[in-house]
C-alpha positions as CSV (number, residue, x, y, z in Angstrom):
1,M,-8.7,-11.5,35.1
2,D,-7.2,-10.1,38.3
3,V,-10.5,-8.4,39.3
4,V,-12.4,-11.7,39.3
5,R,-9.8,-13.5,41.4
6,W,-9.6,-10.6,43.9
7,I,-13.4,-10.3,44.3
8,K,-13.6,-14.1,44.9
9,D,-11.0,-13.9,47.6
10,L,-12.7,-10.9,49.2
11,L,-16.1,-12.5,49.2
12,T,-14.6,-15.7,50.7
13,E,-13.1,-13.6,53.5
14,I,-16.3,-11.7,54.1
15,S,-18.5,-14.9,54.1
16,L,-15.9,-17.0,56.1
17,S,-16.8,-19.8,53.7
18,Q,-15.6,-20.3,50.1
19,A,-18.6,-22.4,49.1
20,E,-21.0,-19.9,50.5
21,A,-19.2,-17.0,48.7
22,M,-19.1,-18.7,45.3
23,E,-22.8,-19.8,45.6
24,S,-23.9,-16.2,46.3
25,L,-21.7,-14.9,43.4
26,D,-23.2,-17.5,41.0
27,R,-26.7,-16.7,42.2
28,R,-26.3,-13.0,41.5
29,F,-25.0,-13.7,37.9
30,R,-27.9,-16.1,37.3
31,E,-30.4,-13.4,38.2
32,V,-29.2,-11.2,35.4
33,P,-32.0,-11.1,32.8
34,L,-31.3,-12.8,29.5
35,F,-30.5,-10.4,26.6
36,T,-29.7,-11.0,23.0
37,G,-26.0,-11.0,22.2
38,V,-24.9,-11.0,25.9
39,R,-23.4,-14.1,27.5
40,H,-25.5,-15.4,30.4
41,F,-23.4,-17.0,33.3
42,S,-25.2,-19.9,34.9
43,N,-22.1,-21.0,36.8
44,F,-19.8,-18.0,37.0
45,S,-17.3,-19.2,39.6
46,N,-16.3,-22.3,37.6
47,I,-15.2,-20.3,34.5
48,T,-11.4,-20.8,34.0
49,Q,-11.0,-19.8,30.3
50,W,-12.0,-16.3,29.6
51,G,-12.6,-15.6,25.9
52,G,-13.4,-12.2,24.3
53,D,-17.1,-12.7,24.4
54,E,-17.1,-13.7,28.0
55,Q,-14.9,-10.8,29.0
56,K,-17.2,-8.3,27.3
57,A,-20.3,-9.8,28.9
58,F,-18.6,-9.9,32.3
59,V,-17.7,-6.2,32.2
60,R,-21.4,-5.3,31.5
61,Q,-22.8,-7.4,34.3
62,L,-20.1,-7.1,37.0
63,I,-21.3,-4.0,39.0
64,P,-25.0,-4.9,39.3
65,A,-24.1,-8.5,40.2
66,V,-21.5,-7.8,43.0
67,A,-22.9,-4.5,44.3
68,P,-25.3,-6.1,46.9
69,L,-22.5,-8.5,48.0
70,L,-19.8,-5.8,48.5
71,G,-22.0,-3.0,49.9
72,S,-19.9,0.0,50.7
73,H,-16.6,-1.8,50.5
74,P,-13.9,0.2,48.6
75,A,-13.5,-2.9,46.3
76,L,-16.8,-1.9,44.7
77,Q,-15.3,1.5,43.8
78,Y,-12.3,-0.2,42.3
79,A,-14.4,-2.5,40.2
80,R,-16.6,0.4,39.0
81,A,-13.4,2.4,38.0
82,V,-12.1,-0.6,36.0
83,V,-15.5,-1.0,34.2
84,D,-15.6,2.7,33.4
85,F,-12.1,2.6,32.0
86,V,-12.8,-0.5,29.8
87,L,-16.0,0.9,28.4
88,I,-14.6,4.3,27.6
89,A,-11.5,2.8,26.0
90,Q,-13.8,1.0,23.5
91,Y,-15.2,4.3,22.1
92,T,-14.6,4.7,18.4
93,T,-14.1,8.5,18.8
94,H,-12.8,10.6,21.6
95,D,-12.8,14.2,22.7
96,D,-11.3,16.1,25.6
97,E,-14.3,15.2,27.8
98,T,-14.1,11.4,27.2
99,L,-10.4,11.5,27.8
100,R,-10.9,13.4,31.0
101,Y,-13.3,10.6,32.1
102,M,-10.7,8.1,31.3
103,D,-8.1,10.0,33.4
104,Q,-10.5,10.0,36.3
105,A,-11.1,6.3,36.0
106,I,-7.3,5.6,36.0
107,F,-7.0,7.9,39.1
108,R,-9.8,6.0,40.9
109,I,-8.2,2.6,40.0
110,D,-5.0,3.8,41.6
111,C,-6.8,5.1,44.7
112,F,-8.9,2.1,45.5
113,K,-6.6,-0.7,44.4
114,W,-5.4,-1.0,48.0
115,A,-8.7,-2.6,48.9
116,F,-7.1,-5.8,47.6
117,A,-3.7,-5.3,49.2
118,N,-4.2,-8.5,51.4
119,Y,-4.2,-10.6,48.2
120,R,-1.0,-9.2,46.7
121,P,2.6,-10.4,47.3
122,L,4.9,-8.4,49.5
123,N,7.7,-6.2,48.2
124,K,11.1,-7.6,49.2
125,K,12.5,-4.1,49.9
126,D,9.9,-2.7,52.3
127,G,7.6,-5.6,53.0
128,Q,4.6,-3.8,51.6
129,P,2.1,-5.3,49.1
130,H,2.8,-4.2,45.5
131,F,0.8,-3.9,42.4
132,N,3.6,-4.2,39.8
133,I,1.4,-5.6,37.1
134,P,2.2,-4.7,33.5
135,K,-1.4,-4.2,32.5
136,L,-2.0,-1.8,35.3
137,H,1.0,0.2,34.2
138,S,0.1,0.1,30.5
139,I,-3.3,1.8,31.0
140,T,-1.6,4.9,32.4
141,H,-0.4,5.6,28.8
142,F,-3.7,5.2,27.1
143,V,-4.8,8.8,27.1
144,D,-1.5,10.0,25.7
145,Q,-1.5,7.3,23.1
146,I,-5.0,8.1,22.0
147,R,-4.1,11.8,21.7
148,L,-1.2,10.8,19.4
149,F,-2.6,8.0,17.4
150,G,-6.4,8.1,17.7
151,S,-8.9,5.7,19.0
152,A,-7.7,2.4,20.5
153,V,-10.4,0.3,18.7
154,G,-8.8,-2.7,17.1
155,I,-5.7,-2.5,19.3
156,D,-5.9,-5.5,21.5
157,S,-4.3,-8.8,22.2
158,A,-6.6,-10.8,20.0
159,H,-3.8,-11.3,17.4
160,F,-1.4,-12.6,20.0
161,E,-4.1,-14.9,21.4
162,A,-4.7,-16.4,18.0
163,A,-1.0,-16.8,17.4
164,H,-0.7,-18.5,20.8
165,K,-3.4,-21.0,19.8
166,Y,-2.0,-21.9,16.4
167,L,1.7,-21.6,17.0
168,V,2.1,-22.9,20.6
169,K,-0.9,-24.9,21.7
170,A,-1.3,-26.9,18.5
171,F,2.4,-27.9,18.5
172,F,2.6,-28.6,22.2
173,D,0.4,-31.7,21.7
174,R,3.1,-33.0,19.3
175,T,6.0,-32.7,21.8
176,N,7.0,-35.2,24.4
177,K,5.9,-32.6,27.0
178,R,9.2,-32.9,29.0
179,K,10.0,-29.8,31.0
180,N,13.4,-28.9,29.4
181,E,12.6,-30.0,25.9
182,F,9.1,-29.0,24.7
183,E,10.1,-25.3,24.0
184,Q,12.8,-26.3,21.5
185,Q,10.5,-28.8,19.9
186,I,7.7,-26.1,19.5
187,L,10.3,-23.8,17.9
188,L,11.4,-26.6,15.5
189,H,7.8,-27.2,14.5
190,N,7.3,-23.5,13.8
191,T,10.5,-23.4,11.7
192,R,9.3,-26.3,9.6
193,L,5.8,-24.8,9.2
194,T,7.4,-21.5,8.0
195,N,9.5,-23.3,5.4
196,L,6.6,-25.3,4.1
197,L,4.5,-22.2,3.7
198,A,7.3,-20.4,1.9
199,M,7.8,-23.4,-0.5
200,R,4.1,-23.6,-1.1
201,D,4.1,-19.9,-2.2
202,V,7.1,-20.5,-4.5
203,L,5.4,-23.5,-6.2
204,N,2.1,-21.6,-6.5
205,Y,3.9,-18.7,-8.1
206,R,5.7,-20.9,-10.6
207,T,2.6,-23.0,-11.6
208,S,0.2,-20.1,-11.8
209,K,0.1,-18.4,-15.2
210,R,-2.2,-16.0,-16.8
211,V,-4.1,-17.1,-19.9
212,T,-3.3,-13.8,-21.6
213,Q,-1.0,-10.9,-20.9
214,A,-3.1,-8.4,-22.9
215,E,-4.9,-7.2,-19.8
216,N,-1.5,-6.3,-18.1
217,D,0.3,-4.9,-21.2
218,I,0.0,-1.3,-20.0
219,T,1.2,-1.9,-16.4
220,V,3.8,-4.5,-17.1
221,K,5.1,-3.9,-20.6
222,V,6.3,-0.3,-20.6
223,T,7.9,1.4,-23.6
224,K,11.2,2.8,-22.3
225,S,13.9,4.9,-23.9
226,S,17.6,4.4,-23.4
227,R,19.9,6.9,-21.7
228,P,20.1,10.2,-23.6
229,L,22.9,10.9,-26.0
230,D,25.8,13.1,-25.0
231,I,25.5,16.2,-27.1
232,S,27.9,18.4,-25.2
233,G,29.9,18.7,-28.5
234,W,27.1,20.9,-29.9
235,R,27.9,24.5,-29.7
236,L,26.2,26.4,-26.9
237,S,26.4,30.1,-26.2
238,P,27.0,31.4,-22.6
239,R,23.5,32.7,-22.4
240,E,21.9,29.4,-23.4
241,R,24.2,27.6,-21.0
242,C,23.0,29.8,-18.1
243,R,19.4,29.2,-19.1
244,L,19.8,25.5,-18.9
245,R,21.4,25.7,-15.5
246,D,18.6,27.9,-14.3
247,V,16.0,25.3,-15.0
248,G,18.2,22.5,-13.5
249,L,19.0,20.7,-16.8
250,S,22.4,19.3,-17.7
251,T,24.2,21.0,-20.7
252,K,25.5,17.5,-21.5
253,Y,22.1,16.2,-22.6
254,W,19.6,19.0,-23.2
255,R,19.1,21.6,-26.0
256,E,16.3,23.9,-27.1
257,A,14.1,22.4,-29.8
258,Y,15.0,24.9,-32.5
259,L,18.7,24.2,-32.0
260,V,18.1,20.4,-32.3
261,A,16.1,21.0,-35.5
262,L,18.9,23.1,-37.0
263,H,21.7,20.8,-36.0
264,L,20.0,17.6,-37.3
265,D,18.4,19.4,-40.3
266,I,14.9,18.3,-39.6
267,P,12.7,21.1,-40.8
268,D,9.3,19.6,-39.6
269,L,10.5,18.9,-36.1
270,I,8.9,22.0,-34.5
271,D,5.6,21.4,-36.3
272,A,5.5,17.7,-35.2
273,L,6.7,18.6,-31.6
274,A,3.8,21.1,-31.2
275,V,1.3,18.4,-32.2
276,F,3.0,15.9,-29.9
277,V,3.0,18.1,-26.8
278,R,-0.6,19.1,-27.4
279,E,-1.7,15.5,-27.7
280,C,0.2,14.5,-24.5
281,R,-1.5,17.4,-22.6
282,T,-4.9,16.2,-23.9
283,K,-4.3,12.6,-22.7
284,G,-3.1,13.9,-19.3
285,N,-6.4,15.8,-19.0
286,N,-8.4,12.7,-20.0
287,V,-9.9,14.5,-22.9
288,S,-10.8,12.5,-26.0
289,M,-10.0,14.0,-29.5
290,T,-11.1,13.0,-33.0
291,H,-8.5,11.8,-35.5
292,S,-8.8,15.0,-37.4
293,E,-8.0,17.0,-34.3
294,L,-5.0,14.9,-33.6
295,D,-3.7,15.3,-37.1
296,R,-4.3,19.1,-37.2
297,R,-1.1,21.2,-37.2
298,D,-0.8,24.4,-35.2
299,S,-1.0,27.6,-37.2
300,D,1.9,28.9,-35.2
301,P,4.1,26.2,-33.6
302,S,6.8,28.6,-32.5
303,W,5.6,28.3,-28.9
304,V,7.6,25.0,-28.5
305,S,10.8,26.3,-30.1
306,S,12.2,27.1,-26.7
307,Y,11.2,23.8,-25.1
308,Y,14.2,21.7,-24.1
309,I,14.9,18.3,-25.8
310,S,17.2,15.4,-25.1
311,V,17.9,12.8,-27.8
312,H,18.0,9.0,-27.2
313,P,19.8,6.4,-29.4
314,S,17.2,3.6,-28.9
315,I,13.8,2.7,-27.4
316,T,12.4,-0.6,-26.2
317,C,9.0,-1.5,-27.6
318,W,6.7,-4.5,-27.3
319,K,5.1,-6.6,-30.0
320,R,3.1,-9.8,-30.4
321,K,5.0,-12.6,-32.0
322,A,2.3,-15.3,-31.4
323,K,5.0,-18.0,-31.1
324,N,3.5,-19.5,-28.0
325,P,0.3,-21.4,-28.8
326,K,-0.8,-21.2,-25.2
327,D,-0.7,-17.4,-25.2
328,V,-1.1,-15.8,-28.6
329,E,-1.2,-12.4,-27.0
330,E,2.2,-12.8,-25.4
331,L,4.5,-9.8,-25.9
332,S,8.2,-9.7,-26.6
333,S,10.6,-6.8,-26.3
334,E,12.1,-5.2,-29.4
335,L,14.9,-2.6,-29.4
336,V,14.6,-0.1,-32.2
337,C,17.4,2.3,-32.9
338,C,17.8,5.8,-34.2
339,S,21.4,6.6,-33.5
340,P,24.2,8.7,-35.1
341,N,27.8,7.6,-35.7
342,W,26.6,4.1,-36.6
343,Q,29.5,1.6,-36.6
344,G,31.9,4.5,-35.9
345,K,31.0,6.5,-39.1
346,P,30.3,10.1,-38.2
347,S,28.1,10.7,-41.2
348,D,25.9,7.6,-40.9
349,W,22.7,7.3,-38.9
350,R,21.0,4.1,-38.1
351,R,17.3,4.7,-38.6
352,D,15.2,1.6,-38.2
353,C,12.0,1.0,-40.1
354,I,9.0,0.2,-38.0
355,F,5.2,-0.4,-38.2
356,V,3.1,2.5,-36.9
357,Q,-0.5,1.9,-35.7
358,E,-1.9,5.2,-36.8
359,H,-5.5,4.7,-35.7
360,E,-7.6,2.1,-34.0
361,K,-8.1,-1.1,-35.9
362,S,-11.8,-0.9,-35.8
363,S,-11.9,2.4,-37.7
364,A,-8.6,2.4,-39.6
365,G,-10.0,0.3,-42.5
366,C,-12.9,2.6,-43.1
367,Q,-10.8,5.8,-42.9
368,R,-7.8,4.8,-44.8
369,G,-9.1,2.1,-47.2
370,L,-6.4,-0.2,-46.0
371,S,-8.3,-3.1,-44.4
372,V,-5.4,-5.5,-45.0
373,M,-3.0,-3.4,-43.0
374,E,-5.6,-2.7,-40.4
375,G,-4.3,0.9,-40.0
376,K,-0.6,-0.1,-39.8
377,M,1.7,2.1,-41.7
378,V,5.4,1.7,-42.5
379,G,7.7,4.4,-41.2
380,Q,11.3,5.2,-40.5
381,L,12.6,6.6,-37.3
382,Q,14.0,10.1,-37.5
383,L,14.5,11.0,-33.9
384,I,13.8,9.6,-30.4
385,L,13.4,12.4,-28.0
386,T,12.2,13.6,-24.5
387,V,10.7,17.0,-24.3
388,V,10.3,19.1,-21.1
389,D,6.8,20.8,-21.0
390,S,7.6,24.1,-19.3
391,G,3.9,24.9,-19.3
392,R,2.9,22.0,-17.1
393,R,4.0,20.8,-13.6
394,D,3.3,17.5,-11.8
395,G,2.2,17.1,-8.2
396,S,5.7,17.5,-6.9
397,G,6.2,20.8,-8.7
398,N,8.5,19.5,-11.4
399,Y,8.1,20.1,-15.1
400,V,6.3,17.3,-17.0
401,K,8.3,15.3,-19.5
402,Y,7.1,13.4,-22.6
403,T,9.0,10.8,-24.5
404,G,8.2,10.0,-28.1
405,A,9.6,9.3,-31.6
406,L,9.5,11.4,-34.8
407,V,8.7,9.0,-37.6
408,E,8.7,9.6,-41.4
409,L,5.8,7.6,-42.8
410,L,6.5,5.8,-46.1
411,R,3.3,6.2,-48.1
412,F,2.0,3.6,-50.5
413,R,2.3,4.4,-54.1
414,N,-0.9,4.5,-56.2
415,S,-3.0,4.3,-52.9
416,G,-1.7,0.9,-52.2
417,V,-3.1,-0.7,-55.4
418,V,-0.8,-3.6,-56.5
419,N,0.9,-3.0,-59.9
420,H,-0.2,-5.7,-62.3
C-alpha cells in the first residue's frame, strides 16, 4: 500500500509532528458514517496487515477522508487518480468509454506521482527520484489486456496470497528460523506435502470401487471392431478404383456394397444393410421407432448398393458373467470372430455363434412368447462390417460411418416347444 505510506509521510511533513498527523488521519476515518458491508476504521494509522476487505473499504473512503487534510496539494489528485483506476478496473464489462476513462486515470497517475518524489529513493545514474515499481508498470498494460482478453474481474493476487499463507507461513513456524536455512526447510516441507497428497490420491483411487458398473457400461465398455481386412486381392475396375480415391478411401480396405455381396455370396446383404443404415440414422436423430418399423424392409434397398463397406475379422463385445459376488453386473470382454481363411484354409470361414437381444426384456416375452429366453435369440455371424453413409456428414464435414454385424438367426423348431 504505497499510497497509504506516502500520504502518512506527507501529512507528517505538513503537520511537523507525526503524532498530530496520525491523529488527524484517524479522526477523519472515524468520522466516516457506518455502512453495511463496509469496514469502519477506528484506528486507521495502526493497520499493518491489509486484507482484501480492508483494501476495498479503504479505496471507497480515502478521498473524502484525506481531502480536507491535503487541500489543493497534487497528492490529492494522485490519490483520486489511483481510486478512479481501481474502481474502473473492477467493472464486469467494458466499452470504449470506460477504457478511455482508465487511460485518463493512468495518465493522471503518471503526472501527479511526483508529488511524492521526496519519499522515493534516488536513481544511481542521475541522482533523481525514481518510481520503478512493478505494480505501477503493470497497470499501463491493463487497457490492452482487457481489449484482448476481456474484463479483469477475478484476475488478482488472491490465489498467490492464499498460497503464501498455506505453503510459506504455515511451514515457516516449523523451521529453526535461521537466516540461511529456513528457505530450504520450507521447500523440503512442501515436497513432503506434495508427496503425501499424491499418495493419498493413489490410495483413494485403489480403495474406491463402484457398487455396479451398469451405469457406466455405455461410456466405459465400448463395442469395438478390429482392423479391417485387406481385400486388395478382390478385382477392381479402373473406374471403381478412381471413385474410391475421389472419396478418400483406400482401395486396400473398401468396396461397394453390391461387390461385397457378390464376392461373399450373401444375397440378403443389401436388404439388411438398408435397414441397418436407416436405423442408425434414426438413432442419430434421437427418433424412437416401434419394433415393427425397425423390422420393416425397404421396398427398394438399391439406394445402399453403392455405399462403401469394409470387412472386419472380429469385434469385441461385453457380457455379464456374474462371477464376482460383490458386483453381479460386472462386464467382461468377449472377442467374437467372423474371419475367412480360418487356420490357413482358404475355403473355411470362422463364424462364431452368439446370443442376440432382439428386443427389450420387458416386452420380448409378450411379443415372442419366449419368456425363458427373455428375447435372446441364437445367431451366427455372417459379416462384421463398417459402412460409409454418403448421405450424412458429421460436424467436421466427414461422412458418417456405422459399424455393425450381419447375423443369421437360428430359429427354434416347433415355436420352441420341447419335443417330448
